[in-house]
N, C-alpha and C positions, 0 to 999 in steps of 0.2 A: 803352440797352443797359447791363447791368452785367455784370461778371465775377464769376463764382462763386467764393467763398472756399475751396472744397474741389473736388474733381475732377469738372468738370461733364460730362454726356454727355445727348444726345437720347435714348438708349435707356435705357430702364428697367426695372426687375425686381420681378417681384410673385410672391406667394403667397397660399393660402387660409386665412384663419384658423379655418376651420370644420372643418379637417383632423381625422382620427382621432388619437388619442394619439401623440406621437413615440416613436422608440426612445431609448436611452440616448445615442445618438451617430450621427454619418454614416459612412458607408463609401461613397466615391466610387470606383467601378473606372472605369477609362479606356482606351480604345484610340485608337491612331493609325494607321489602315491605310496603309501606304505608308512609315511612319518605323519602324526597329527600335530605334533608339537616340536619346538626347537628354535635355533638360530640359523639363519643364513647370513653368509657375509658376501659383500660386493666390493670389489676393488679394479679401477680402473687401470690398465696395463701401460702406464706411461709413467714418467717422472713426475713426481708431486700429483699424482692422480687421486680423484676422489675415493674415499673409503666410507663404507656405509654397512649397515646391519638392519636385519628385518626379522619380526618375531614370525614363527610359523604357527597359523592358528587354523585348525581343522583342516591341516595338509596344505594350506596356501599362503602366501606371502605377496608383498607387493614393494617395488622400489619407483620412486618417479624422480624426476629433475631434468637438467638441461645439459647437453654436450655442446661443445664449441662445433664439432662436426662428429660423424661416427667414431666410436672409440670401443679399443679392445678391452674387453671385461673378463674377470675372473670371479665366478660364482662358487663357493662352497659352502659347505654345511657342517657346523659344530659337531664334532664327534665323528665325522667321516672322513676318510682317508681321499685324498685326490681333489681334484677341482673340474670346472667345467669352463672353457675358455671359447669366448665368441666375441662378435663384433655388434656392438649394439648401436641404435640409432634414435634420432627426435621422432619415433613412432611408437605406435600401442604394440607391444610385442608379448608373446605368450611363451613361456618357459616351461618344461616337464622335465624335472630332474630325475634321473636314475638314482634310486638310493643305494643300489648295488654298485652301480659303476658311473660315477658321475660324469666321466668322459663320454659316455653314450646317450647323454641328455640331449633334449631335441628343442630346438628355438625355432618360433614363425614369428612373421613381421618385419624381419630385418632383411631386406633385399641384399645386402653385404654379404649374407651368408653364402650366397651361391658362388660368390667370387672366391671366398675363404676354402670352400671345400674345392673346388677345383685347383687352387694354389697349393692346398694340402696334400691332394691327391698326387700332385707332381713331384712333391718331395718326401713322400711318406716312405718310399724304399729306403733313401738315403738316410732318412731320421732313424729308421729302425735298425739298420747297420750300424750306425754311429751309437746309438743306444746299447746295441749289443757288445760292440768294441769297448764302450766305456764301463760297462758292467764286468766284461771279462777282465779288463785292466785292474778295476777294484778288487776283484776277487782274489787276485795274484799278490795283492800287497805291493811292498816295494819292488820295483822292476830295476834289473840292473840295466846298465846303459844301452846295450844292444837291442834289448827287448823294446826299451823305451823308444829308441829311434824307429824301430820296426813300427810300432804302434802309431807313433807321429807319422809315419809315412803313410800307414794305411788311412789315418785320418784324414791327410790332406788329399789323397786320390778321391775320397768319398766325399769330401767337402766340397772339391772342384768338381765333381758330377752333379752335385745339388745346386752349386752356383750356376751352372750351365742352364738347368732347368728352371732355376729362378730367372736368369736373364731372359729365356725364352718366353717365360710368361709375361714378365714386364714389357717386352717388345709388342707381344699380342695384345696387351691390355693398358695402352697410355693413358686411357680415361678413367681408370679404376685407382681407388686409394690403395688397393693390396699391392700395386706396384711400387709406390712410395714406401709404404710399410716395408714391404720385402727389401729395399734397397738399406733401409736403417736397420734391418736386422741381419742381413748377410754381408753387407760392403762397408759401412761407415767405419768399422773399428779395424779393417784389414789394412788401412792406409794405401788403398789403390784408388788414388785421387782422379786418375783419369777416367777409370771405370765408372766410378760414382758421377763425375762430372757427364760422361756421356748418357748413362742411365738418367740423370735428372733432368737434363735437356730434351730427352725423349718423352718425359711425362708432359700431359696437358697442362695447360696454364692453371686452370681451377684445381688441378691436383698439386701443383706445385705451391698452392695457397693453403692447403690444408695443415694440420699439425705435423704431419710426418714431412711434407714436402718443404716446410720452413725448417725443419730439423736438419734436413739434408742439406739445404741453402747454407745454414748457420755454420755445419761441419766444413764445407767447401769454403766459406770465408776464413775459418779459422785456419784451416790447412794452408791456404795460401798466405797467411802472414808468417806461419812456420815452415814454408817450403826452403829446400835446400838453396842456399845463397841469400836467404833474408837474415837480417839481424835477430837475434833471439830476443822475443819479448822480456823487457826488464820486469823483475818482481823481486819482492823482499818477504821472507817468512821466517819465523822463529825456529832454531836450533832446538836440541833436545834440553837445553839449559834454559830455554825461554828468551835467548838473545837474538835479535834480528840479524839476518843475513841476506845480503843483496847478490844478486847473480853479477851485476857491476864489479863487486869485489874481486871475482875471478878474472877481470880482463888482463889480457898478457899471458893467459895460459890456455891451453886444450882442456876443455872441460866435457865430462860425458854427463849430460844432466839425465838422471835415470830416476823414472817414476814406477815406483813398486810400492809393495805393502806386506805386512806381516802374514797376513790371511791369505796372501797368493801363492798358491802352490809353484806355478811355472817361474814367478818371479824369485823364489827361493832356491829353484832348481838353476836358475840361470846366475846366481850370486857367485857360486865359484868362479866362473868363467870372468865376472867383473874384478873379483879380489884379484885373480891372476893378471889380468891386464894393469890393474892399479899398481901392483907390486912390480910389475915389469918397468913402468912408465912414469911413476911417480918422482923420479928424479930427473925426469927428462921433460918438464914443462907440462906435466899432465896431471890433472885430478878428476875426481868423482864427486858430484853433487847429488846427493840422492833427495829425491821428494816422495815421501811416503803418504800414501791414501788411506792411511789407517783412520779408524772412524772416531768419532766422539768417545772418550772415556776408555780408550785403547791405548794410552800412552804407554803403558808398562809392557804391553804385547810388543808395540814398536819399538822401545829399549832393549828387550829380551831378544828379538829378533836380530838386532844390530850386533848384540853381544855374541849370540849363539853363531852367526854366519861370518863373525871377524870382519865386520865392514867398517874399516877404520879410516873413513873419510867423513866430510861433514854431511849432516843430515837434518832437513827441515821438514816442517808439515804444521799446517793449521788445524789437524785433527778436526776437520769439518767433513760434512757430507752434502755437497761434493767439494773435494780441495780447490781453492780458487786459482793455485797455478796450474792445476791439472785442466779446469775449464778454459783458463786463458790460453793454454797450448792445444786444445781440442783432443783431450786425451779420453777415449771411450773404452780402452781396455789396456791392461798391463800385463806382463813388462812392456815397457815403451821407453825409448831413449832418444835423445838429439845430441851429437857430437858438435861442439862449439869451437870455432877457432880462437887464437888470442885477440883478434879483433872484433868477436863478439858474433861472427856470423856462422849460421848453421851449415856445416860441411857434410853431413851424414845423418840419417835417421834410422832407428830401429836395426841397429848393427848387433850382432851377438855372436858370442863363441868365437870360433875361429876366425869369423868375418871381422869382429870387432880387433882383435889382434892384428889381423891383415891390415886393416885401414889404418891403425895407429902406427904400424912400423913403416907405411907408405907416407903419411904424412909428416911424421916426426922427422923421419930420415931425410925429407927434402924441405924441412923448416929452416 
C-alpha cells in the first residue's frame, strides 16, 4: 500500500466534457438551513487549487470566480465535521448544505454531477469495504506481519475490483472528464504505464486537453523518461549537512534510488528490508541513495527517522513541497524506488522486500 503525495480521498468528482459552452465564470449561491451565521470554506481539490471563504449571512453565502474547466471542489463549514465534495462548473449553481451531515448536501446547476453520481455508485461498494478494512486495522493497533500481509492482500483484492469498475466506466464514457479524473485517482500512482497509456488514448481529444487529461499526459511523458533501460535523470540535492550530492557521483556502483519520508508509514515499514539489502551488498559495489519527501520545516523529523530506522547511507532532500527530484522522476506515491546500474541506466523499478534481495543477487552475481 502506498501513501499518496497529494491529498488522497476515496471519493472522486466528475463532470461531462461534452457540456454546452460555459459562462464567463461561476456563481455558487449557497444556503445552510438551520444556520444563520458563520463561515464556509471553499477549496479546489487539485494541486495548488484556489482556496476561498465566505461569510454566512441570514443562512446564505456566495462564491464567484472562474475555472479553467470544471473543477472538483470541497465545501466545509467552520465548526462542523466533514465536508461536501462536488464538481463545479462555470455556471450559476445552487447549493443547499445539510448542517447535520454535510455529505448529504445537494447541488444543482452543474451538469457534471450526473456523471459523478454514476461513477460514485459504481465504486461505492468497494469504497465502503476499504473504509471498513482500514477502520478495523486501525482499531487493532500495531499488527503482526501475518495479519499485515492478510490485510494488504484483502486490500489489493478489493482495489482490483474497484479498478475493474473504473475501467468499465472509462470505456463507456470517453467524452466525460470523469474518465480522465478517474485515471488520475486510480492508476497514475500505480506504475501501470501500459494501462494508463491505453486509458488515455481511449479518451476523447477534448478530454485529453482538460486539467486531468494534461496531468495524465505529463505523467506518461515522465514515466517514459524513467523507463527501464533509460539513463536515470541527473540531479543534485543537499544531504543532511547541507552539502550538495549528485547522482553522477555514484556512477560505477549499483544504486537503489529510494524515495521515502519520515511521515510515510509504508515507507518506514519497508525500511528494514532496505537496511537488510544494504548490509548484505554494501561491500559488493552497491549502495542506497535516499531522497526524502519531508516537508518544509520538518528537517528534524527527517533526521530522527534516519537515526531511528538505522539508515546508514547517503540521504538528500530539498525539504520542499513538492520535492524537485521527485517531480523530475514522476513520483506520485511513496515508497518508490529505482535500481540503477554502474553505467547509470535504470534496471528495475519499485522492487521491495524479497524481490529486492532477489534482484540484487541476480545482477551482482552476473556483474
